[in-house]
Structure formats: structure tokens, C-alpha cells
GUSE-865723 format. One record per residue: residue in three letters; x, y, z of N, C-alpha, C in turn. Coordinates in steps of 0.02 Angstrom, whole numbers, padded with zeros to 5 digits, always signed. Layout:
BEGIN
ALAXYZXYZXYZ/...
//
This chain:
BEGIN
MET-00020+00774-00849-00053+00745-00812-00012+00732-00749/VAL-00031+00693-00718-00022+00670-00652+00006+00607-00620/LYS+00061+00583-00623+00066+00537-00610+00084+00524-00530/ILE+00079+00465-00494+00093+00441-00437+00179+00373-00439/ARG+00220+00431-00398+00288+00376-00460+00331+00387-00387/LEU+00385+00360-00392+00442+00366-00335+00494+00414-00355/GLN+00509+00451-00306+00565+00478-00307+00611+00457-00246/ARG+00679+00466-00295+00723+00441-00248+00765+00488-00210/PHE+00789+00460-00138+00830+00490-00097+00865+00471-00066/GLY+00919+00470-00007+00965+00426+00029+01023+00430-00011/ALA+01088+00395+00038+01152+00405+00002+01157+00374-00063/HIS+01232+00350-00075+01254+00313-00139+01248+00242-00109/LYS+01204+00208-00159+01207+00128-00134+01149+00122-00081/ALA+01114+00175-00036+01070+00148+00006+01009+00202-00024/PRO+00980+00172-00070+00921+00216-00100+00854+00213-00048/LYS+00837+00254-00052+00757+00255-00013+00710+00305-00064/TYR+00647+00295-00069+00605+00330-00106+00544+00358-00065/ARG+00536+00416-00110+00460+00461-00072+00415+00415-00129/ILE+00355+00407-00083+00299+00408-00157+00269+00463-00141/VAL+00263+00502-00229+00243+00573-00212+00187+00572-00282/ALA+00151+00626-00275+00099+00657-00342+00142+00692-00376/ALA+00167+00676-00438+00194+00736-00489+00171+00733-00551/ASP+00186+00799-00572+00173+00813-00644+00220+00762-00690/SER+00194+00732-00742+00239+00690-00788+00279+00719-00820/ARG+00289+00790-00819+00338+00818-00876+00403+00832-00841/SER+00395+00826-00755+00457+00852-00721+00493+00800-00710/PRO+00544+00812-00688+00632+00760-00672+00594+00700-00614/ARG+00629+00651-00607+00611+00601-00570+00623+00648-00491/ASP+00663+00672-00494+00700+00695-00431+00686+00774-00423/GLY+00634+00786-00465+00631+00859-00459+00559+00881-00423/LYS+00523+00921-00455+00474+00970-00417+00403+00909-00403/PHE+00382+00919-00362+00319+00868-00364+00263+00904-00294/LEU+00200+00872-00315+00147+00914-00283+00135+00880-00223/GLU+00139+00824-00212+00140+00815-00120+00165+00727-00104/ILE+00182+00750-00055+00224+00666-00048+00158+00637+00005/LEU+00160+00557-00028+00091+00511-00027+00143+00479+00019/GLY+00202+00443+00041+00213+00399+00080+00293+00400+00068/THR+00337+00327+00095+00403+00310+00070+00400+00242+00073/TYR+00451+00214+00049+00478+00147+00028+00544+00137+00040/ASN+00554+00100+00082+00634+00081+00084+00645+00003+00067/PRO+00674+00000+00010+00687-00079-00012+00751-00113+00020/LEU+00791-00097+00061+00825-00124+00092+00826-00163+00138/THR+00778-00144+00188+00758-00193+00232+00696-00243+00195/ASN+00708-00294+00264+00672-00371+00254+00635-00382+00288/PRO+00575-00376+00276+00536-00361+00222+00538-00274+00199/ALA+00525-00268+00137+00543-00198+00112+00486-00154+00164/THR+00504-00105+00187+00462-00041+00234+00434+00006+00177/VAL+00344-00003+00190+00322+00043+00154+00270+00094+00208/THR+00273+00146+00184+00233+00187+00233+00193+00240+00197/VAL+00124+00234+00196+00083+00254+00139+00018+00274+00176/ASP+00006+00357+00151-00065+00390+00170-00131+00359+00124/ALA-00148+00320+00141-00211+00271+00098-00240+00344+00056/GLU-00278+00371+00130-00321+00424+00093-00304+00492+00034/LYS-00240+00505+00059-00210+00547+00004-00194+00516-00071/VAL-00184+00436-00058-00170+00407-00130-00237+00410-00160/ASN-00284+00381-00113-00357+00395-00160-00402+00445-00176/ALA-00369+00506-00147-00396+00561-00166-00348+00577-00235/TRP-00308+00566-00247-00254+00601-00303-00273+00539-00364/ILE-00295+00464-00349-00319+00445-00387-00387+00471-00436/ALA-00454+00471-00371-00492+00495-00403-00497+00584-00426/LYS-00440+00613-00417-00449+00665-00470-00413+00664-00534/GLY-00377+00586-00550-00360+00559-00612-00294+00543-00620/ALA-00254+00547-00564-00183+00533-00543-00182+00460-00574/GLN-00129+00436-00600-00101+00370-00628-00035+00347-00608/PRO-00035+00308-00553+00003+00266-00529+00063+00231-00582/THR+00113+00236-00587+00165+00201-00613+00173+00120-00605/THR+00186+00070-00635+00170+00005-00627+00217-00010-00559/THR+00274+00011-00549+00291-00007-00486+00254+00018-00436/VAL+00263+00070-00406+00190+00108-00375+00130+00064-00375/LYS+00099+00067-00422+00039+00017-00413+00056-00047-00378/ASN+00108-00105-00400+00113-00154-00366+00146-00132-00302/ILE+00173-00095-00276+00168-00085-00208+00096-00062-00168/LEU+00056-00040-00203+00014+00004-00165-00054-00057-00165/VAL-00036-00126-00212-00095-00188-00227-00069-00211-00172/ALA+00001-00207-00148+00042-00256-00101+00020-00247-00038/ASN+00010-00194-00031-00019-00149+00026-00084-00135+00054/LYS-00138-00170-00010-00191-00151+00015-00218-00110+00009/VAL-00171-00037-00016-00210+00022-00016-00256+00052-00099/ILE-00237-00015-00144-00283+00000-00189-00303-00066-00211/ALA-00363-00071-00243-00372-00134-00279-00324-00162-00341/LYS-00342-00227-00356-00300-00252-00431-00339-00217-00486/
//
């Protein structure tokens, strides 16, 4: 199953995340299928850049967003509640 989830990168105590489509069996920071956007929680407000077309294409193919990613996408009006 393909999941749309966060992949952590950045320095120690300065996290940044990529929003990626990845196989659910791969590790958090492991192999992924495609980068869909980025998320930086340290800025105020949090900075989010997302390619809505890619996200909607993966969801149409059956990919499931994690709870956190779903909340981010709904807040940025990429997907409906």
C-alpha cells in the first residue's frame, strides 16, 4: 500500500519534512516514490509547499495520507475534509 507521509530531514533540533509518496513497508526516512511537497513547522506560521496535482493524482491511484499529512493538506485546501 502506498502512503502519503512525512519524511524528516534537516539538522538536529531543527526538523524539516518532505511530504512524500512511499510504500508503507519502507522506513520513515527510507526509499520513497515521489516528493510531493515540503513542511517546515519551525516558522510562524508553519510553511507548507505542496504540488496539489501530484497529491490528487496519488490519492486517485489509491494512496492513503497519514493523519498528520491529511490535516496539513486540509488546512492548505489541497483536499476536502
